[in-house]
Every structure is written in C-alpha cells, then in structure tokens.
C-alpha positions in Angstrom: -0.2 0.3 0.3 3.0 2.3 1.1 4.6 1.8 -2.6 1.7 2.2 -4.8 1.5 5.3 -2.8 5.0 6.2 -3.0 4.0 5.3 -6.8 1.5 8.0 -6.9 2.9 10.2 -5.9 6.1 10.5 -8.4 3.5 10.2 -11.0 2.1 13.4 -9.8 5.3 15.2 -9.2 6.6 14.5 -12.5 3.4 15.4 -14.7 3.5 19.0 -11.8 7.0 19.7 -13.4 6.2 18.6 -17.0 2.9 20.7 -16.9 5.8 23.8 -15.2 7.8 23.4 -17.5 5.9 23.4 -20.8 4.6 26.5 -19.4 8.0 28.4 -18.7 8.6 27.3 -22.4 5.7 28.6 -24.1 5.7 32.1 -22.1 9.3 31.9 -23.6 8.5 31.8 -27.0 5.7 34.5 -26.7 5.8 37.1 -29.7 5.6 40.6 -28.9 3.8 42.1 -32.3 4.6 45.8 -32.3 5.9 46.6 -35.1 5.8 42.7 -36.9 4.6 42.7 -40.3 0.9 40.3 -40.3 -0.2 39.0 -43.4 -4.1 38.0 -43.1 -5.9 35.8 -45.9 -9.4 36.9 -45.8 -8.8 39.8 -43.9 -11.3 42.1 -45.2 -14.5 40.5 -43.6 -15.7 38.4 -41.1 -13.1 36.5 -38.9 -10.0 37.7 -40.8 -10.9 41.6 -40.3 -11.6 40.8 -36.6 -8.4 39.2 -35.9 -6.5 42.3 -37.6 -8.4 44.7 -35.4 -6.5 43.4 -32.9 -3.6 42.7 -34.2 -3.4 46.1 -34.5 -4.5 47.0 -31.6 -1.3 45.6 -30.5 1.0 47.6 -33.1 1.5 45.0 -35.6 1.7 45.9 -39.3 -1.0 44.7 -41.6 -1.6 43.3 -44.8 -5.0 42.4 -46.2 -6.2 40.0 -48.3 -8.9 39.0 -50.5 -10.2 39.1 -54.1 -12.9 42.3 -53.3 -10.9 45.8 -53.6 -14.1 47.8 -52.4 -14.3 45.1 -49.7 -10.7 45.6 -48.5 -11.1 49.2 -48.1 -14.1 49.1 -46.4 -12.4 46.9 -44.0 -8.9 48.7 -43.5 -11.8 52.0 -43.1 -13.1 49.9 -40.0 -9.6 49.5 -38.6 -9.0 52.8 -38.8 -12.5 54.3 -37.4 -11.9 51.2 -34.6 -8.0 51.7 -33.5 -7.1 54.8 -35.1 -3.4 55.0 -35.2 -3.0 51.4 -37.6 -0.7 50.7 -40.4 -3.0 48.8 -43.0 -2.0 47.8 -46.8 -4.7 46.3 -49.2 -3.6 43.8 -51.5 -6.0 42.9 -53.9 -5.7 38.5 -54.3 -7.1 35.1 -55.3 -5.8 33.0 -52.9 -6.4 30.0 -55.2 -4.6 31.8 -58.0 -0.6 30.8 -57.5 0.9 33.1 -59.6 -0.7 35.8 -57.8 -0.6 34.7 -54.5 3.1 34.1 -55.1 3.6 38.0 -56.0 0.6 39.0 -53.1 3.7 37.7 -50.5 6.3 39.3 -53.0 4.4 42.4 -52.8 4.0 42.9 -49.2 7.7 41.8 -48.5 8.5 44.3 -51.2 6.4 46.9 -48.6 7.3 45.9 -45.7 11.0 44.5 -45.3 10.2 41.5 -43.9 7.1 38.6 -43.0 6.4 38.0 -39.7 2.8 35.8 -39.3 0.6 35.0 -42.1 -2.7 33.6 -40.9 -4.9 31.8 -43.7 -8.6 32.6 -43.2 -10.5 32.8 -46.6 -12.9 30.9 -46.8 -15.9 29.9 -48.5 -18.9 27.9 -47.4 -21.9 25.8 -49.0 -24.6 24.0 -47.3 -27.4 21.5 -48.9 -27.3 17.9 -49.1 -24.6 15.6 -51.2 -26.4 14.7 -54.0 -26.9 18.8 -54.8 -23.0 19.3 -55.1 -21.4 18.8 -58.1 -17.6 18.3 -58.5 -17.4 22.3 -58.9 -18.0 23.0 -55.2 -15.4 20.6 -54.4 -13.1 21.9 -56.6 -13.8 25.4 -55.4 -14.0 24.6 -51.8 -10.3 22.4 -52.1 -9.1 25.9 -53.9 -9.5 28.1 -51.5 -9.3 26.1 -48.3 -6.6 24.1 -48.9 -4.8 25.2 -52.1 -4.7 28.7 -51.5 -3.0 28.1 -48.3 -0.7 26.0 -49.9 0.7 28.6 -52.0 0.9 31.2 -49.7 2.6 28.9 -47.8 5.1 28.3 -50.1 5.7 31.4 -50.9 6.0 32.9 -47.2 7.9 30.2 -46.1 11.3 31.0 -47.8 11.2 34.9 -46.2 10.4 33.5 -42.9 13.2 30.7 -42.9 15.6 33.7 -43.7 14.5 35.1 -40.9 15.2 32.2 -38.7 11.3 32.9 -37.2 7.8 33.5 -38.1 4.3 32.1 -37.5 1.9 30.4 -39.8 -1.6 30.5 -38.6 -4.1 28.4 -40.4 -8.0 28.7 -39.6 -9.2 25.2 -40.5 -12.8 24.5 -38.5 -14.3 21.3 -36.3 -15.9 20.5 -39.7 -11.7 19.5 -40.5 -12.1 17.1 -37.5 -15.6 15.7 -37.0 -17.3 15.9 -40.5 -21.0 17.8 -40.7 -24.0 16.6 -42.7 -24.9 18.8 -45.5 -21.3 20.5 -45.7 -19.4 17.8 -47.6 -17.2 20.0 -50.1 -16.5 22.1 -46.6 -15.7 18.9 -44.1 -13.2 17.7 -47.2 -11.2 20.5 -47.8 -10.9 21.8 -44.1 -9.9 18.6 -43.1 -7.6 18.6 -46.1 -6.2 22.0 -44.5 -6.0 20.2 -40.9 -3.5 17.7 -42.8 -1.8 20.1 -44.1 -1.1 22.6 -41.3 0.0 19.7 -39.3 2.5 17.5 -41.8 4.0 21.6 -42.0 3.8 22.1 -38.2 6.6 19.1 -37.7 8.8 19.8 -40.2 8.9 23.9 -40.1 9.9 23.5 -36.4 13.7 23.2 -37.1 13.7 26.6 -38.8 12.0 28.5 -35.8 8.8 28.5 -37.7 5.7 27.6 -35.4 2.4 26.1 -37.1 -0.7 26.9 -35.8 -3.7 24.9 -36.7 -7.1 26.5 -35.4 -10.5 24.7 -35.4 -13.2 27.1 -34.6 -16.9 25.6 -34.1 -19.6 27.8 -34.8 -18.9 31.3 -34.4 -20.9 34.8 -34.6 -19.5 36.9 -37.1 -21.9 37.1 -39.9 -21.3 35.4 -42.1 -24.3 33.2 -42.9 -24.9 36.1 -45.7 -21.9 35.0 -47.9 -22.6 31.7 -47.3 -24.0 29.5 -50.3 -26.7 27.4 -50.0 -28.1 24.5 -52.6 -31.3 21.9 -52.9 -33.9 23.4 -50.1 -31.7 26.4 -50.1 -34.5 28.5 -47.3 -34.5 25.9 -45.1 -30.9 24.8 -45.2 -30.5 28.9 -44.5 -33.1 28.2 -41.7 -31.3 25.0 -40.0 -27.7 26.8 -40.3 -28.2 30.9 -39.2 -30.6 29.9 -36.1 -28.3 27.7 -34.8 -25.0 30.0 -35.1 -27.4 32.8 -33.7 -27.9 30.6 -30.3 -25.6 31.7 -27.6 -23.4 29.0 -26.2 -23.9 26.8 -28.9 -21.9 30.0 -31.4 -18.7 31.7 -29.9 -18.9 35.9 -29.9 -16.1 36.7 -32.9 -14.2 39.2 -30.3 -13.6 36.5 -27.9 -12.6 33.5 -30.6 -9.8 36.5 -32.4 -8.8 37.0 -29.2 -7.6 33.3 -28.4 -5.8 32.8 -31.9 -3.7 35.8 -31.4 -3.0 34.3 -27.9 -2.3 31.0 -30.1 -0.5 32.9 -32.2 1.7 34.7 -29.9 3.1 31.9 -28.5 3.1 29.6 -31.6 1.0 26.7 -30.5 0.2 23.3 -31.8 -3.6 23.4 -32.1 -6.2 25.5 -30.9 -10.0 24.5 -30.5 -11.7 27.3 -30.4 -15.7 27.5 -28.4 -16.5 24.7 -25.7 -19.0 23.0 -27.6 -16.3 22.6 -30.8 -13.8 20.9 -27.8 -16.3 18.7 -26.7 -17.4 17.5 -30.1 -13.7 16.7 -30.1 -13.2 15.0 -27.7 -16.4 12.9 -27.5 -15.2 11.8 -31.1 -12.3 10.6 -29.6 -13.4 8.7 -27.2 -16.2 7.2 -28.4 -16.3 8.0 -32.6 -19.6 5.4 -33.4 -21.8 7.3 -30.6 -20.7 10.6 -32.2 -21.6 8.7 -36.3 -24.2 7.9 -34.9 -25.4 11.2 -33.7 -24.9 12.8 -37.1 -26.8 10.5 -38.5 -30.0 11.6 -36.7 -29.0 15.0 -37.3 -28.7 14.0 -41.4 -32.1 12.9 -41.2 -33.6 15.8 -39.6 -31.6 18.3 -42.3 -33.5 18.9 -45.6 -34.2 16.3 -48.1 -32.4 16.5 -51.1 -35.7 15.8 -53.5 -37.1 18.8 -51.4 -36.5 21.4 -53.7 -37.8 24.6 -54.3 -35.0 25.0 -57.0 -32.0 24.1 -57.8 -30.5 27.5 -58.1 -27.0 28.3 -55.3 -28.2 31.2 -53.1 -26.6 33.3 -50.9 -27.2 33.6 -47.2 -28.1 37.6 -48.5 -30.4 36.6 -51.1 -32.7 34.3 -49.1 -32.3 37.2 -46.1 -33.6 39.6 -48.8 -36.5 37.6 -49.9 -37.8 35.8 -46.8 -36.4 37.7 -44.2 -34.4 38.1 -41.3 -36.4 36.1 -38.7 -34.7 36.5 -34.8 -31.1 36.4 -35.9 -30.6 39.6 -34.9 -26.9 39.1 -33.4 -25.7 37.4 -36.6 -27.7 40.9 -38.3 -24.9 43.3 -36.3 -22.1 41.3 -36.5 -22.3 40.7 -40.0 -22.7 45.1 -40.4 -20.4 45.4 -38.5 -17.8 42.7 -39.9 -17.9 43.6 -43.5 -20.0 41.2 -44.3 -22.6 43.0 -46.1 -20.5 44.9 -49.1 -22.1 47.6 -48.7 -20.7 51.3 -47.0 -18.4 51.4 -43.9 -19.1 49.0 -40.9 -20.4 50.5 -38.1 -18.4 50.5 -35.5 
C-alpha cells in the first residue's frame, strides 16, 4: 500500500513538473506583435477582419488580402475607425491563383521588408445535401481552403527561413476534424487543410517557424450572409443561421479572435475554439461510433435532397432579402460590423 502511494506521488510530481516546464517554454517563445508584419488572407471581412483589428491594437503592421478591392477598402477603413493609428496596407489577390498568391507575398515583403505572421483565413461555405453538390463545389472549396493556403505558405516560408523565425496560423474548423452533414465540400477541404497544417508544423519547427492549426466551432461573425446554399435553400439557411445565432452554441467573434491571437503569440500547436467544439472533439476521440450515430440522426432532421424549391445556388443575403431575417439579431449586427454585407463603411 505504501509503495503504491509512493508511486502515485512520483507520478503526480512528474506530471506537475512537466506542466511547469511546458508553461515556461510557452512563455519563453511569446511574440510581441508591436511592429511585426502580419498578413491575413481573407482579412477584408468576418473573422479575418476581427483578427486584423486585434493585431492592429497590438501595434502590428497589417497586410490584408482578399479578391474584392472595395471590401478591402471598407475593412481597412473600419480598422482606422476603431483602432486609430494603425498601419494597414491592402493587396487584392485571389489566393487560389498560384501566381497571384506568390506575387502578393513578394509585394508584402517589398512593402514592409519582412513577413512575421501569415494567417490563412480565406474561406467559402457551401451548405446542402451531397446529392445537390457538384464536382465544381468540391473543387472550389479545395481551391480556397487547401490550395490557397498552400500557395501562400510556399511563397512565405523562404522569407521566414531567412529570418529564422515566423508564425503561420491556418484557420481550419471543427468541421475539419468531425464532418458535419450537408457540408461535404467544406468538411473535405477543411480536413485537407488540417492535415497540411499539422504536417508542416513538424517540418518547419527546426527553422524557427511555428505553425498553429485552429479549429473553431460556430462563431457569430455574420458570415451566414456569404454562405452558399443548395437544395431546399431556404430551409438549409434556416437551420444553419439559426444555430449560429444561439449563444452558448456559437461563440462571439471577438472572443474567438482574441484566443487565436494568443495561440499565435505563443506558437501553440493546436487550438480548438469554443466549448461545444471541444466537447465534440473529445467525444469523437473517445466514442467515434456514438458521434457517428448522432451525426446520422442530425442528417435525418435536415431537408431531404428531393425537397427542392429550385436547384439554383443562393447566398444567405439573397435568402434574407427574399424571406426576411427572422430572429437572428446578433448575426445581423455581426454581419454589419464585420463587413459581410458589402455596403458602405461598417458600423463601429
């Protein structure tokens, strides 16, 4: 009995010592963002814009990438309004074009002289039954979520290697670890990004480059208006947007961005954002069959492929304009604030 108690004490002491060492190492690699160059792909709206505001408050010099010049200008102006004295440059770029992505990285380095942080947050969200998704839906999702980040990383890594330091943050999703019904293109492409990010983390650590894989759950960014819906589009939009509007199920975008910035600061390996996402992640590890059964039940509650108003793809904004906004007040405020609506300068 005494020997068993002694072994337990040794194990406890060992675990406590390991935790202390890990904490000290994490603190030692903390990065001060003041004056650092932070490039955010997908930085004109949504979570990317919220993160940009957070980095700007810490004195980072920002490079924002997106396809839409007007959206970039509105995003930049919103940062000036909220943060004041910020250095923000915009670089129109379609990250799915390898040449354009490479040129964007070179332009950023030419403008600022270096690149310290790359955040891959460009995204597309398609919602609908598998039967209504075509090959082009999968190709588009893969282009944005996997090829785009790969092109940017390939161009950015040589610069970071020369500096012997750098941070790369890849925004995947809990849907890149546990597949969600009616989001097959999104899940497939986010699984690809999670695998790519994890593989590069191991290979780049020797060069002083820390890669963080971020898997958020639902967030109130207002991105529901940009999501694309197929099949029974109105009903698909209803379950998706209403679920994202429920506090406790979805996470406030500012809180999520703050957690991601902290993970980037310390070069953490992985971050799952939101309690519901962490619960799903743990359950899928401990009881994958149970999670699979639950997802099958969820699928049965979703609109059937044959329940089609018409097969045209619609954005959330188009559906809201036609059928009204319902009770999604928090999401509507987030969409306005985070430049998702594509009109004017977002309200502060």
